C-alpha positions, 0 to 999 in steps of 0.5 A: 834282710830283716828277720825275727830272731830268738834264743832257745828258751826265750819268752815271747817278749824276747823275740826281736828284729835282727839282720840275717843274710838273705838266702840264695836259692839252689837249682830247684828252689825259689826265693820268695818275698814273704807277704805273710807267715803262719804262726804255729804251736811248733814255732812256740815250741821251737822258741822254747827250745823243745823243737829244734829245726832239722839240720841244715835248715834255717833257724829262723821261725816260721813253717809256712809262707805266702808271697811273690817269687823274687828269684829262681834257681837255675833249674826252676821251670815251674815258676817265674819272678812275680808269681804269687805262691804259698807253701810249707818250709822247714823254717825261715818264714818270719823274715823278709825273704824265704826259700821254698822248694820249687815242687813244694810251692803252690799257686795262690788261688785268686779267691785267697789273700796272702794272709789266707794262703799263709794259714793253709800249708802247715795245718791243712797238710798235717790234717790231710796226712793224718786223715787221708794217708794214715787214717784212710778215712772213708765216706760214712766213717766217724772221726773224733778230732781233738782240739777241733778249734785249733788250726789243724783241727779246723782243717781236719774238720773240713777235710773229713767233711769233704770225705763225707765222714761223720765228725765229733770234736772236742774243744772248750765250750765257747769254740763249739759253734765255730766247729759246728759251722765247719761241719762237726756234728757233735761237739764235746766240752773237754773241760767239763765232759768225759769225752769217752762217755759222750762219744759212746753215748753219741755213737750208740756204743759203737765208737769211732773209726779214726781219732786225730789226737794232740794231747797224748798220754792223758787221752791214750786209754780213752782214745783206745777205748773209743775206737771201733774194730780196725780203728786208727789213732793218729797222734800228732802231738803230746800237749798233755804229756808223754807218760801214762801211769796205767794202760790196758792194751788188750783191746788193741789186739782184740779190735786190731787197732792201729796207733800211728805217730805223725811228724811232717817236718822231719820227713824227706823232701820226696815225701813232702813233695808227694804230699803237696802234689796229692793235697793240691789235687784234692784241695786247690780247686776247693779253695778256689770255689770256697768249699775249703777255707782257712779259719783265721783267728787273728792277723798281726803285723810281724812287729807284734809277733810276741802277742801272736805267740802269747795268744797261742800259748794261752790257747785263745785262738780259734783257727790260725794266727798269721803275721803280715810281713812288711 
């Protein structure tokens, strides 16, 4: 089968088509004819050599797919050939066919296209895990979502909104309107405003209950300072770096703060299956009636995967980028 191939440390322009063996499903897996694959910053990091796939999984890029069941393992009972599905995979999405665990697959809502569905699993499951599992967000609480216009950010805004939380985001100024339309009440221009000062001003000095952060080191002290008593900081990435020159942690004890690091790809299959089941119960009907929706920045033909990666690298996207596979 055709797949987009790379070498560790290569540039986006060095992505190329090649032939790899079509995978065969094991007992509890399905083989999906891929129609669309989501593009994530994790794919860029893997291509650059910073985010290797888990041992024993496909080395082909791509963590989320939508398509049609082409074949099933001998023990599969939930799906049959021809079913339309989407889901999260540990790798292999930038290809004509990909393996999806039977219990990780979700049925395609009639209201969504394949490209829509491929834009959901990675970002919405990550946001759901951060806000519901770790952040334990409650109605009336306030969430600060950094990188609010990113794929995970736009998903997190919608999930927090559905939980009746108050939402503050950071993003560049030109992306504020999109975030406000999704449900954010306050947007902060991280390029020209001090988010700590703006958060405290907006909350009357109270701060926030939950923070979802992608930046890491440079934001850590201000994030700690922004949190209320019993606040929760969920760290999803280290885009700004992993080091801090100085850190005052006294308030962590005084305010009983929780700082939680999150990674989904390395989680056990049982954990990921439970997450998918919980998320499906929370979200699938909401997608069906358009209360939730993926925010798609741009859809590329997979021959233009290099351009898709460059757009993410340049931080130009608002929401998700998707590859159509044909």
